[in-house]
N, C-alpha and C positions, 0 to 999 in steps of 0.2 A: 523757281523751277527753270532749269535750262531748256532752251528751245533750239533745236538744231537748225543749221542753215537751210536744210531741205524743207523743214516744216515752215520756216519763215517764208521761203520761196513760194510754197503752195498757198499760204494765206494771202500773200501779195497778189498772186495770179487770180485767186478766187475773188479778191476785192476788186480787181480790175476787170473781172468778167472773162478772163482768158482761161480756156480749158487746158488742162494738162494732157500729156500724151496718154496717160492711163484713162482719163475720162473720155477722150476721143475714141479710144479702142472700145470702151464700154457703151458708147452711144448706140441706141436702139436702131435696128434696121427698120425699113418701111413696113415690112410684114409684122414685126413686133409692135410697131406703133398702131397698126390697124387692129391687131388683137387686143391691145390695151384699150383702144377706143371702144371696141365692141363690148368688152367686159364692163367698162365704166358706164356705157349707155344702157347695157342690160341691167346693171345694178340699179341705176336711176329709174328705169322703167318698172322694175319689180317693186321698188319702194313706192312709186306713184300708184301702181295697181293695188298694192296693199292698203294705202291710205284711202283710195276711192272705194275699195270693196268693204273695208271694215271700220273706217273712222269717219271721214267727212267726204261728201260729194257735193257737186253743184248741180242744180236742176233749173231749167228755164220754165217760167210760168207762161203758158200759151192762152189761158182762158180767164175770164173776169170773175170767177166764182168766189174769190176771196177779196175782191175790191171793197174797201180801200186799204185793208190790212196788207194785202199783197197785190201789186199791180201787174197787169199784162206787160211783159217785157222785163220783169225783174229776174235776176239770176240769184237764186236763193241757195244758201249753204244749209246742208242737212247733216245733223249729228246722227250718224248711224250707230255709233257705239252705245248710246244711252239705252236703247231698247233691245240690244243684243243683235249685233250684225250677223248676217248669214253669208255664206260663200255663194258664188254665182249659181243660179238655178238652170240656166240655159247656155248653150254654146253661143257666143256673140253672133248676132245677125242671123240666127237660126231659131227654130222652135224645138231643137233637140234638148231634152231634159238631161240634167246632170245630177248625180248624187250631191247633196249639199249638207252642210252642218251649220248650226247656229251657236254663236258665243253667248255666254251668260249676260243678262241685262244689268245695267246699273240700277235701273228702276223700271217699274211698269208704266204704261201710258196712263195719263190722268185726264179727267174731264177738262176741257178747254185747251188742251195742248194743240198746237198746230202741227199736224202730222203729215208725213209723206208715206204713201202706201201704194202697193200694187193694185191697180183697178181689177176688181174680181170678175167683172163682166156684167152685162145687163141682167135683169131679174130672171130671165129664162135661159141664160147661157151657161153651159157647163164651164166653158173657158171664154175669155174675151177674144174678140176677133183678132186683135193684135196683142201679143204677149209682151210683158215687161214694160207696160205703160204705167207711169207713176202719176198719181193724183195728189193734190195738196188740199186738205180741208181741216176744219176744226173738229176735234173729237168732242161730241156732245153726250154720248151715252156709253156707259160701261156695261160689261156682262152682268145680267141680273137686274139692271135698271129698268124702270117703266118710263118711257118717254112719251110725251104728248105735246102737240102744238095747238094752241088755242088762239085764233085770230092773230097768227104770226108769232106769238110769244111761246117760247119753249119752256116746258115744265118737266122736271126730272123728279120722279118719285113723289109727285104731287106738289112740289115746290118750284116756284119760278126760277129758272136757270139764270146764271150770270149772263149779262148782255155785253158782248164785245164792244169796245169803244167805237169801232168803225163799221158796225153792222149797218146794212142798207136794205131798204124795202122800196122796190121800184114800181109796184103796181098796187091797185086796190085789192082789198082782202076778199078772197073767195069764200062765200058763206059756208057754214057747216051744213053737211047733207048733200052738197053738190059733189058727186064723185068724179075723180079724174081717172080715166082708164089706164093711164100710164103710171099710176102710183104703185108703190110696193107696200104690202104683198097683194097677190091676186084676191079679188072678191071683197075687198074692203071699200066702203063708201066714204073714202077720205079724199082730201086734196092737200096740196103743199102748205096751205095756210091753216087748215084745221085737220090735224093728223093724229091718229092714235086714239086711245092709249095702246102702246106697243111694248111688250116685254122683250128686252134684248137677250138673246140666248147666251148661255154659259156652259162651259165644259161640265159634263156629268148630268146635265138637265135631261129628264125623261120626257119625251114629247109623245102624247097619245096620238095615234094616226087613225084617221077616219076618212071616209069618202068626202066628207064635207070640208076637211081642213088639209088634205094631202097636198093640194096645189101650193099652199103657203110654205110647205117644207120640202117639196120635191127637189128643188135646185140645191138647197143647202146640203141635203143628204147626199145627192149625187156628187157634189163637189168634194165632200169628205171622202168618198170612195174613189173619186177621180174618174168616174164613168157613170153612165146612165144605169141606175140599179132599181129605182123606184117604179113599181108597176101596180096593176090591179088585175085580179083573177077571181072569178066566182064571187064577186062582191067584196073580196078581201084585199087589203093593201099588201103588197109584197115588196121585199127587198132581196134582190138576186133570186127571184122566183120563189122565195120562202115567205109564207103568210106571216105577218107581224101585226101587233096591235099597238106597238110603241117603238120609239127609237131613242137611244141615249147619245147625246151629242158628244163629239170627240174634241171640240175646240171651244175656246172663248171667242166671243164676237163683240164688235164695236159699231157704234152708229156715228156717221160723219155728216156734217153739214157745212156749207159755205157761209161766210159772213155776208155775202151779197145774196140774201135769201131768195130773192125772186129771179135770180139769174144764175142758179147753181144746180148742176146735175149731180145729185148727191144720194145719200142713203134713202131718202124719201122716194126715190125713183128706181134704184137698183138694189137696195138691200144692205146687208151687213158686210163688214170687213173682218176676216178672220185674224187672229193674233199673229199668225206667222206671215201675214201679208203686209204688216206694218214695217216700213223701212227705217224710219227715224223721225227726228223732231226738226222742223224748220225753224231756224233761230236768227238768221241775218240775211238781209238783201246785200249781196256782195257788189252788184252793179245793176244798173237799170237803164233802159232806153225806151223811148216812145215809138213803137213801130207804126203808129198812125201817121207820123210825119213822112211826107214823100221826099225822096232823095233826088230832087231835081238838080241840086247843086252840091258840091262837096261840103260846103258849110252846113248843109242840112244834117249831115251825119253828126257833127259836133252839137248842133242844136237839139238833136234827139236824145242826148244823154240827160238823165235826171240826176244832177249832182247831189240833191238833197236826200236821195235814197241810197247813195253809195255808202256801204258799211253801216246801214241802218238796222238796228235791232228790231225784230218783229214784236208787236204787241202780243201779250199772252193770249 
């Protein structure tokens, strides 16, 4: 194939890195370069937001409730896609609610999964004091399960539950019959070491409501409505001022516990986690540093890194 002298000249100039007159004319103006940069940056930002919102996010572990499975100072990767990601529920840095949607899940949460979830609030709170606070715990009980703790050992449906390899017990066992006033739910003479039996609620379950048991269910019903609706009038339990004898639950619920059993603020103290509050599955420690090391010298920053936990897969 014949190649013209002009074509050969262009190839030679391109090889030497010399721009032709035509290329110089077509060179972008400063304004065009700024616009191109903004577009590129915006596309990258949108891609990052999509990944963080719907696929994988990183969360820092601030408390020791999962020690030694997860350590304080770990930065953990969370698979949000597996349980069905949801769009943001609040405008960032505000408590203004947004309409949101949830994608289909790959699978449902299972017992012993290490899950990240939105803290539902203390046992008597309609909403937590601070919204969008994520906790990391181990899922111990599914909807419909009967959970019981006997001398620190967890039983599910009458059978001893699987024991995590890094489970920790820091204190002596509190005997059965000694009631902890901070335990969930109200009115039970249980403690963290001898707890239950407790049936974990499921969607469609019909709950009889009486003056004797209404405090056990008040908060969960109020949360399903998103407002305080449970009351009492003329000796009858009411929902939105209407007398009722029962209530049908609208959601599935789960029971969460920390592997560091004696130093974990979990479902034994604040109750159940609704299905739509589960964010995802924690599967890897991306990075880790020991925040207890004081940074008196620059070298201390390097010494605080835990290299053995970088890219460490988490135990089931």
